[in-house]
C-alpha positions in Angstrom: 14.1 1.2 47.6 14.2 3.6 50.5 17.4 3.5 52.6 17.1 3.1 56.4 20.8 2.3 56.7 23.4 4.7 58.2 26.8 3.5 57.1 30.3 4.9 56.9 31.7 6.1 53.6 33.0 2.9 52.0 30.3 0.8 53.5 27.7 3.2 52.1 29.0 3.1 48.5 29.2 -0.7 48.7 25.6 -0.8 49.9 24.6 1.4 46.9 26.4 -1.0 44.5 24.7 -4.0 46.1 21.3 -2.4 45.6 22.1 -1.7 41.9 23.5 -5.2 41.4 20.3 -6.7 42.8 18.4 -5.1 40.0 16.6 -2.4 42.1 15.9 0.6 39.9 16.0 3.5 42.5 17.6 4.3 45.8 15.6 6.9 47.9 16.3 8.7 51.1 13.9 10.4 53.4 14.3 14.0 54.6 14.5 14.2 58.4 17.1 15.7 60.8 15.4 14.2 63.9 15.7 10.4 64.6 12.2 10.4 66.1 10.6 10.0 62.7 12.3 7.0 61.2 15.5 6.6 63.2 19.0 7.8 62.2 19.5 8.7 58.6 22.0 10.4 56.3 21.3 13.8 54.8 19.7 13.1 51.4 21.6 15.2 48.9 25.1 14.3 50.0 24.3 10.6 50.5 22.6 10.4 47.2 25.5 12.1 45.4 27.9 9.6 46.8 25.6 6.7 45.7 25.3 8.1 42.2 29.0 8.5 41.9 29.7 4.8 42.4 26.8 3.4 40.3 26.1 3.4 36.6 22.3 3.1 36.2 20.8 3.2 39.7 18.4 6.2 40.0 18.6 8.2 43.2 15.9 10.3 44.8 14.3 12.0 47.8 11.2 10.5 49.5 10.3 13.2 50.1 11.9 16.6 50.9 10.1 18.6 53.5 9.2 21.8 51.6 9.5 24.0 54.8 13.1 23.1 55.3 14.5 24.8 52.2 13.7 27.7 49.9 12.4 26.5 46.5 15.4 28.2 44.8 17.8 26.1 46.9 15.8 22.9 46.1 15.9 23.6 42.4 19.6 24.3 42.4 20.4 21.1 44.4 18.1 19.0 42.2 19.5 20.3 39.0 23.0 19.8 40.3 22.5 16.2 41.3 20.6 15.5 38.1 23.6 16.9 36.2 26.3 15.0 38.3 24.4 11.7 38.1 24.0 11.8 34.3 20.2 12.4 34.6 19.4 9.8 37.3 17.9 12.0 40.0 14.2 12.0 41.1 13.0 15.0 43.1 10.4 13.9 45.7 8.6 16.7 47.6 6.0 16.9 50.3 4.4 19.4 52.7 6.0 18.1 55.9 4.3 16.2 58.7 6.6 15.4 61.7 5.7 18.2 64.2 8.3 17.3 66.9 11.0 18.0 64.3 9.6 21.4 63.5 9.3 22.3 67.2 12.9 21.1 68.0 14.3 23.3 65.2 12.2 26.3 66.1 10.1 26.1 62.9 6.4 27.1 63.0 4.3 24.0 62.4 1.3 25.6 60.6 -2.0 23.8 59.9 -1.9 21.3 57.1 -3.7 23.7 54.7 -1.0 26.4 55.0 1.8 23.9 54.6 0.1 22.6 51.5 -0.4 26.1 50.2 3.4 26.7 50.6 4.2 23.5 48.9 2.0 24.4 45.9 3.7 27.8 45.5 7.1 26.1 45.8 6.2 23.5 43.2 5.3 26.3 40.7 8.7 28.0 41.3 10.7 24.8 41.2 9.0 23.6 38.1 9.7 26.9 36.2 13.4 26.9 37.4 13.9 23.3 36.3 12.3 24.1 32.9 14.9 26.8 32.5 12.5 29.8 32.7 13.0 32.9 34.7 10.5 33.1 37.6 8.4 36.1 38.4 6.3 35.2 41.4 4.4 37.3 43.9 2.8 34.8 46.2 1.7 34.6 49.8 4.8 32.7 50.9 7.4 33.3 48.2 8.5 36.1 45.9 10.8 36.0 43.0 11.8 38.7 40.5 13.5 37.3 37.5 15.0 34.4 39.4 16.5 31.7 37.2 19.1 28.9 37.3 21.7 30.7 35.1 24.3 29.4 37.5 23.9 25.9 36.1 25.8 24.6 33.0 24.0 22.7 30.2 21.2 20.5 31.4 20.6 16.8 31.4 16.9 17.5 31.1 14.7 18.1 34.2 14.5 15.6 37.0 11.1 13.9 37.3 9.1 15.2 40.3 7.5 12.8 42.8 4.8 14.0 45.1 3.4 11.9 47.9 -0.4 12.2 48.2 -3.0 10.6 50.4 -5.9 13.0 50.4 -8.0 14.7 47.6 -6.2 18.1 47.7 -2.7 16.6 47.5 -3.8 14.2 44.8 -5.1 17.1 42.7 -1.8 19.0 43.3 0.1 15.9 42.2 -2.1 15.6 39.1 -0.9 19.0 38.0 2.8 19.0 39.1 4.1 15.4 39.5 5.6 13.0 37.1 5.5 10.2 39.8 2.6 10.1 42.3 3.4 8.4 45.6 0.0 7.1 46.7 -0.3 7.1 50.5 -3.0 5.1 52.3 -4.3 8.3 53.9 -3.2 11.9 54.5 -0.6 12.1 57.3 -2.4 14.4 59.7 -0.1 14.1 62.7 3.1 12.4 63.9 1.2 9.5 65.6 -1.5 8.8 63.0 -3.2 5.4 63.3 -3.0 2.7 60.6 -6.5 2.0 59.5 -6.6 -1.2 57.4 -9.6 0.0 55.4 -7.3 2.7 53.9 -5.3 -0.1 52.3 -8.1 -2.1 50.7 -8.8 -1.9 46.9 -11.8 0.4 47.1 -9.7 3.1 48.9 -7.1 3.0 46.2 -9.7 3.1 43.5 -11.2 6.2 45.1 -7.8 7.9 45.1 -7.1 7.0 41.5 -10.5 8.4 40.5 -9.6 11.8 42.0 -6.2 11.7 40.4 -7.6 10.7 37.0 -10.3 13.4 37.1 -7.7 16.1 38.0 -5.0 15.0 35.6 -7.2 14.5 32.5 -5.1 13.6 29.5 -2.1 13.8 31.7 -3.1 10.8 33.7 -1.6 8.4 31.2 1.8 10.0 31.6 1.9 9.6 35.4 3.9 6.9 37.1 2.1 5.4 40.1 4.1 4.6 43.1 3.4 3.2 46.6 5.2 1.9 49.7 5.0 -1.9 49.7 5.4 -4.6 52.4 7.0 -7.8 51.3 7.2 -11.1 53.3 8.5 -14.3 51.6 7.1 -17.2 53.6 6.0 -20.8 53.3 3.2 -20.3 55.8 1.2 -17.6 54.2 -1.9 -17.6 56.5 0.0 -17.7 59.8 2.4 -15.0 58.6 -0.5 -12.9 57.5 -2.2 -13.3 60.9 1.1 -12.3 62.6 1.1 -9.1 60.5 -2.5 -8.3 61.4 -1.6 -8.7 65.1 1.6 -6.7 64.8 -0.2 -3.8 63.2 -3.1 -3.9 65.6 -5.6 -4.3 62.8 -9.1 -5.3 64.1 -12.0 -6.9 62.2 -10.0 -8.0 59.2 -9.2 -11.5 57.9 -6.1 -12.8 56.0 -8.0 -13.0 52.7 -8.7 -9.3 52.8 -5.0 -8.6 53.5 -4.1 -10.7 50.5 -6.2 -8.3 48.3 -4.4 -5.1 49.7 -2.7 -3.5 46.7 0.6 -2.9 48.6 0.9 -6.0 50.8 2.7 -9.0 49.4 2.9 -12.2 51.4 3.7 -15.7 50.2 6.2 -17.6 48.2 8.4 -15.9 45.6 6.1 -17.2 42.9 3.0 -15.9 44.7 4.5 -12.5 45.2 5.5 -12.2 41.6 2.0 -13.2 40.5 0.5 -10.5 42.9 2.9 -7.9 41.6 1.9 -8.4 38.0 -1.8 -8.5 39.0 -1.5 -5.2 40.9 0.2 -3.5 38.0 -2.5 -4.7 35.7 -5.4 -3.8 38.1 -4.2 -0.5 39.6 -1.3 0.7 37.4 1.2 0.4 40.2 4.6 0.2 38.5 6.9 1.8 41.1 6.8 0.0 44.5 9.1 1.1 47.3 10.4 -1.1 50.1 13.0 -0.4 52.9 16.5 -1.6 52.2 16.3 -4.2 55.0 14.1 -6.1 52.5 16.9 -6.2 49.9 17.6 -10.0 50.3 13.9 -10.8 49.8 13.5 -8.3 47.0 16.6 -9.7 45.2 15.0 -13.2 45.2 11.8 -11.8 43.6 13.7 -9.8 41.0 15.9 -12.8 40.2 
């Protein structure tokens, strides 16, 4: 579950407890310092540390850190620290960055996507070696390290799993090599106002992404956890609710029956949604679906 709530201290920790009590497995926070992307939000590491401190088994994670905002050594130290403090419950989500207005407002160069992905790939190599407890010797285009390690950390709780969001072939191949959890996006995020093409959400589109991931991962594919953002609507009027969703999203040339086949759209009764969840897990291997925390009441009914 990704948090879109900005709450004061006590209210925030109570919110985290409610999420855990509902049976949700993970609480995730995006990484933006501009409200233009998703509205107001808390900074991820401090908010997640507070949530981990008041829960017992809820996992906490980033969805996803913008690689260009932090040096990989800082990311590795923060990740290892939060994994240690939470008793091994942290998930490190990383991405190449996409929201150009945020970069511009902060005076950061917004390079073409290929360069941002190049930097992410270098960063993933460095972070992975640091989290594995190995000294890093790296002379790359974007980062250099000469014997860098995390000797500042005490004994480890193991390494946190790495989540990489991927919508295009190159990012899928990078995720195949570096990720433990692959966040499957409908399409690459090319710009801050990308359109939402319903064809990117149909089964053939996800099958094509999984084929790229499977080919790149080889034997590793069976070890990957597959994740995606899900939309959930509990309703007694499935068809009309679906038609409202089509109109709200501005989708043209698509019928309700096609939407019902979309791997990450769940509309209907609680029983219908549970049936669809099981079918999508069986058909596509999706076992880690993410919804915004405003959906907690509906999600609690489905979990129950």
